[in-house]
C-alpha positions as CSV (number, residue, x, y, z in Angstrom):
1,M,91.0,189.0,57.6
2,L,93.1,191.3,59.5
3,N,91.5,192.7,62.9
4,V,91.4,196.5,64.0
5,R,94.3,196.4,66.1
6,T,96.3,194.5,63.7
7,V,95.4,197.1,61.1
8,L,95.9,199.8,63.3
9,V,99.6,198.1,63.9
10,L,100.5,197.9,60.0
11,L,99.6,201.8,59.5
12,A,101.6,202.7,62.7
13,C,104.9,200.4,61.7
14,S,104.3,201.8,58.4
15,F,104.4,205.6,59.1
16,G,106.6,205.4,62.1
17,G,103.8,206.4,64.5
18,C,102.4,205.3,67.8
19,L,99.6,203.4,69.2
20,V,98.1,203.7,72.5
21,H,98.0,201.0,74.4
22,G,97.0,199.5,77.5
23,G,96.6,203.4,78.6
24,E,100.1,203.9,76.9
25,E,101.4,205.2,73.9
26,T,103.4,202.8,72.1
27,P,105.7,203.6,69.6
28,A,105.8,201.5,66.3
29,P,109.1,199.2,66.4
30,K,112.1,200.8,64.7
31,L,112.7,198.1,61.7
32,P,116.1,198.2,59.5
33,E,116.2,200.5,56.6
34,L,115.2,198.8,53.1
35,K,116.4,198.8,49.8
36,E,114.5,200.2,47.0
37,G,111.7,198.1,46.0
38,Q,111.3,196.1,49.1
39,A,109.1,196.4,52.3
40,W,108.3,195.4,55.7
41,K,104.9,193.0,56.1
42,L,103.9,192.1,59.6
43,V,102.8,188.2,59.2
44,W,102.3,187.3,62.4
45,S,101.9,189.5,66.3
46,D,100.3,189.7,70.2
47,E,99.5,192.8,71.5
48,F,98.6,190.9,74.5
49,D,95.3,192.8,74.8
50,G,92.1,191.2,76.8
51,E,92.0,189.1,80.1
52,Q,93.8,185.7,78.9
53,L,96.8,184.5,76.8
54,D,95.5,183.4,73.5
55,A,95.9,179.8,73.6
56,A,95.8,179.6,69.6
57,K,99.2,181.6,69.8
58,W,100.8,180.6,73.1
59,E,101.5,177.1,74.8
60,T,102.3,177.5,78.4
61,P,104.5,174.2,79.1
62,E,104.2,173.2,83.2
63,Y,107.2,171.2,84.2
64,K,110.1,171.5,86.7
65,R,112.9,174.1,85.3
66,H,116.4,174.1,86.8
67,D,115.3,175.1,90.7
68,A,111.8,176.3,90.2
69,Q,108.4,175.1,88.6
70,W,107.2,176.3,85.4
71,T,103.7,177.1,85.5
72,K,100.8,178.8,84.0
73,R,100.4,181.1,87.1
74,A,103.4,182.9,86.0
75,A,102.4,183.6,82.6
76,V,99.6,186.0,82.2
77,L,97.7,189.0,81.0
78,E,97.8,191.8,83.6
79,G,94.7,193.6,82.1
80,K,96.6,196.6,80.2
81,G,98.0,195.3,77.3
82,H,101.4,193.6,78.6
83,L,101.7,190.0,79.2
84,A,103.4,189.4,82.7
85,M,105.5,186.9,83.0
86,R,106.0,186.6,86.8
87,T,108.6,184.9,89.7
88,F,107.3,184.1,92.5
89,K,107.5,181.9,96.1
90,E,105.5,179.6,97.6
91,G,106.4,178.0,100.5
92,E,109.9,176.4,99.6
93,T,109.1,176.4,96.1
94,Y,109.9,178.9,93.5
95,F,108.0,179.3,90.1
96,N,107.9,181.2,87.2
97,G,107.2,180.6,83.6
98,C,107.6,179.8,79.9
99,V,105.4,180.4,77.1
100,R,106.0,179.5,73.1
101,S,104.3,179.8,70.0
102,K,105.1,175.6,69.0
103,G,103.0,174.2,66.7
104,R,101.0,177.1,66.3
105,F,103.9,179.7,65.1
106,E,106.7,178.7,63.0
107,H,109.0,180.5,60.5
108,A,112.0,181.3,59.4
109,F,113.8,184.5,58.3
110,G,112.4,187.8,59.1
111,Y,112.6,190.8,61.7
112,Y,111.2,189.7,65.0
113,V,111.3,192.3,67.4
114,A,109.5,192.7,71.4
115,R,109.0,195.4,73.4
116,M,109.8,194.2,76.9
117,K,110.4,195.9,80.3
118,L,112.6,193.7,82.4
119,Q,113.0,192.1,85.9
120,K,114.2,194.4,88.9
121,K,115.2,191.4,91.0
122,A,118.1,189.5,90.7
123,G,118.5,185.6,90.6
124,H,116.5,185.1,88.0
125,W,116.8,185.6,84.2
126,T,114.6,186.6,81.0
127,A,114.7,185.7,77.7
128,F,113.0,185.9,74.1
129,W,114.6,183.6,71.8
130,L,113.6,181.4,68.8
131,F,113.8,177.5,69.0
132,N,113.0,173.9,67.4
133,S,113.9,170.3,68.6
134,A,116.1,170.3,65.7
135,V,118.3,172.5,67.5
136,G,119.5,168.6,68.6
137,K,120.6,167.1,65.7
138,V,124.1,166.7,65.1
139,G,125.9,167.8,62.0
140,N,125.1,170.0,59.4
141,D,126.4,172.8,61.9
142,G,123.4,174.8,62.8
143,R,121.8,175.1,59.1
144,D,119.0,171.8,60.5
145,G,118.5,173.8,63.9
146,S,120.0,176.4,66.1
147,E,118.3,178.3,69.2
148,I,118.9,182.0,68.5
149,D,118.8,184.0,71.6
150,I,117.4,187.5,70.9
151,M,118.0,188.6,74.5
152,E,118.9,187.2,77.9
153,K,119.0,189.8,80.9
154,P,120.7,187.7,83.6
155,K,122.3,190.4,85.6
156,L,121.0,193.7,86.8
157,D,123.8,195.6,84.7
158,E,123.3,197.7,81.7
159,K,124.0,194.8,79.3
160,I,122.6,192.7,76.7
161,H,123.3,188.8,75.8
162,H,122.7,187.6,72.5
163,A,123.7,183.9,71.5
164,I,123.4,181.2,69.1
165,H,123.5,177.5,70.2
166,W,123.4,174.3,67.6
167,D,124.4,170.7,67.7
168,G,122.7,169.6,70.3
169,Y,123.2,170.5,74.3
170,G,125.7,167.6,74.6
171,K,129.2,166.5,74.2
172,D,128.8,168.1,70.0
173,H,127.2,171.3,71.6
174,K,128.8,174.4,70.1
175,S,128.1,178.1,70.7
176,K,128.8,181.8,70.0
177,G,127.2,185.0,72.1
178,T,128.6,188.4,73.1
179,S,127.2,190.9,75.8
180,V,126.8,194.4,74.3
181,A,126.0,197.6,76.2
182,A,122.7,198.4,77.0
183,P,122.8,202.1,78.7
184,G,119.2,202.6,80.7
185,V,118.0,199.1,80.1
186,L,116.6,198.0,83.3
187,D,114.5,201.2,83.1
188,G,111.4,201.8,81.3
189,W,110.5,200.0,77.5
190,H,112.8,198.9,75.1
191,E,113.0,196.8,72.4
192,F,114.4,193.9,71.5
193,A,114.8,192.2,67.7
194,V,116.6,190.4,65.5
195,L,116.8,190.1,62.0
196,W,117.4,186.6,60.7
197,L,118.7,186.4,56.8
198,P,119.8,183.2,55.2
199,D,123.4,184.1,55.5
200,E,123.5,185.8,58.5
201,Y,121.6,186.9,61.8
202,I,121.7,190.8,63.1
203,F,120.7,191.5,66.4
204,Y,119.1,194.8,67.6
205,V,118.8,196.5,70.9
206,D,116.3,199.7,70.7
207,G,116.7,199.6,66.9
208,K,120.6,199.9,66.9
209,E,122.4,197.2,65.8
210,T,124.5,195.6,68.3
211,W,126.1,192.2,66.7
212,R,126.2,190.5,64.2
213,S,126.7,186.4,63.6
214,K,127.1,183.8,60.7
215,D,127.8,181.3,63.9
216,G,126.5,178.0,62.8
217,G,125.7,178.6,59.0
218,V,122.9,179.9,59.9
219,C,119.8,178.3,60.6
220,Q,117.5,177.3,57.2
221,V,114.6,175.5,59.3
222,P,111.3,177.3,61.1
223,L,111.8,178.0,64.5
224,Y,109.0,179.0,67.5
225,L,109.0,182.0,69.5
226,K,109.8,182.0,73.5
227,F,109.7,184.0,76.5
228,S,111.1,182.4,79.6
229,D,112.1,183.4,83.1
230,E,114.3,180.6,84.7
231,I,116.2,180.0,87.7
232,Q,119.2,178.5,89.3
233,F,120.8,178.6,92.4
234,K,124.1,178.6,91.1
235,G,123.2,179.9,87.9
236,W,124.6,182.7,86.0
237,A,122.4,185.2,87.8
238,G,123.1,184.4,91.2
239,D,121.3,182.8,93.8
240,I,117.4,184.3,93.8
241,R,117.0,182.7,97.7
242,K,118.6,186.3,98.7
243,E,115.9,188.2,96.9
244,E,112.5,189.5,98.4
245,L,110.0,187.9,95.5
246,P,107.5,188.4,94.0
247,D,109.2,190.4,90.7
248,E,108.3,190.1,86.9
249,F,108.8,191.2,83.5
250,L,106.9,192.6,81.2
251,V,106.0,192.2,77.5
252,D,104.3,194.9,75.5
253,Y,103.8,193.2,72.1
254,V,105.9,190.9,69.9
255,R,105.8,191.2,65.9
256,V,107.0,189.4,63.0
257,F,107.7,190.7,60.2
258,D,108.8,189.4,56.7
259,L,111.3,191.1,54.1
260,V,108.6,191.1,50.6
261,D,108.8,192.8,47.5
262,A,106.7,196.0,47.6
263,A,105.0,195.4,44.2
264,T,104.1,192.1,45.1
265,E,104.4,190.9,48.5
266,K,105.8,188.1,47.8
267,P,108.7,187.5,50.6
268,V,112.2,187.8,49.4
269,Y,113.6,185.1,51.0
270,P,111.0,182.2,50.6
271,V,110.2,180.8,54.0
272,P,111.2,176.9,53.6
273,A,108.3,174.7,55.1
274,S,110.0,172.7,58.0
275,S,110.4,169.0,57.1
276,I,111.8,168.8,61.0
277,P,109.3,166.0,63.4
278,K,108.9,167.7,66.3
279,P,108.8,164.9,69.2
280,P,108.5,166.2,72.9
281,E,112.4,168.3,73.3
282,A,114.6,168.5,76.5
283,E,114.7,172.1,75.3
284,G,118.5,173.4,76.5
285,V,119.7,174.7,79.8
286,K,119.7,178.5,79.2
287,S,122.9,178.9,81.7
288,P,125.6,179.6,80.3
289,A,128.6,180.8,83.0
290,A,130.3,182.8,79.7
291,P,129.0,183.3,75.8
292,E,131.1,180.0,74.8
293,A,129.8,177.6,77.3
294,A,127.7,174.4,76.9
295,K,124.4,173.9,78.2
296,T,123.3,170.2,79.2
297,P,119.8,169.1,78.7
């Protein structure tokens, strides 16, 4: 059964309206244009209302990650309708966090969009991405598993990074990425999205297309969603030890839409069932020195 909040989201998205969310007016996402007879159907979302992160939607891993410690204390709802992903220091230890829909929502194809307000300090980077341990499989290119970086923000400039990674993070690792201009991206709220089609990825910033890619042959298996913050003292985001903390980035909402037949609501691109086992994975190191640089486990 749809709750009231989901119904309001559906109506706002359908008619291009706004919602009042956490005391602020939240515009509906700018969805890609449709062909005649097609419609967008909201299939999963989180508006981050309430006081606690929804454990039915998100896992919050805790372990050492690069030069920081991922902790649940860094991924919280701040009480105004937003997920706050915080970066802070206690003693000599740096803390940040990750939330992921692993084992809760894993999906293939569709439109994935998040409205975010980015970090203010250098030395750590924000990411909104799709992942599955199947990315570690070598062979068949990325069709049997890819990492899709919808957005990464490593530097305090007016650019956003998009990337695709496949065939693991070792000697067979392959990737393709680009940095795109995003004027004003460090100020206020912005939408970051990918339209994942069976034969192409199309990336968007604030509803405007920024990059197309077919690299890796395009993933054909379900992936889960992730928001993460990462610290690497000698990484592409710079040295956080020069900064005064705390810092944070905010997520207003994340929504996933399927492209469906307007009359039947059946998906235009049927979502494949996952046949990929999900053992605990060593997820890729998200610190390329350049778009083509390899990652290591």
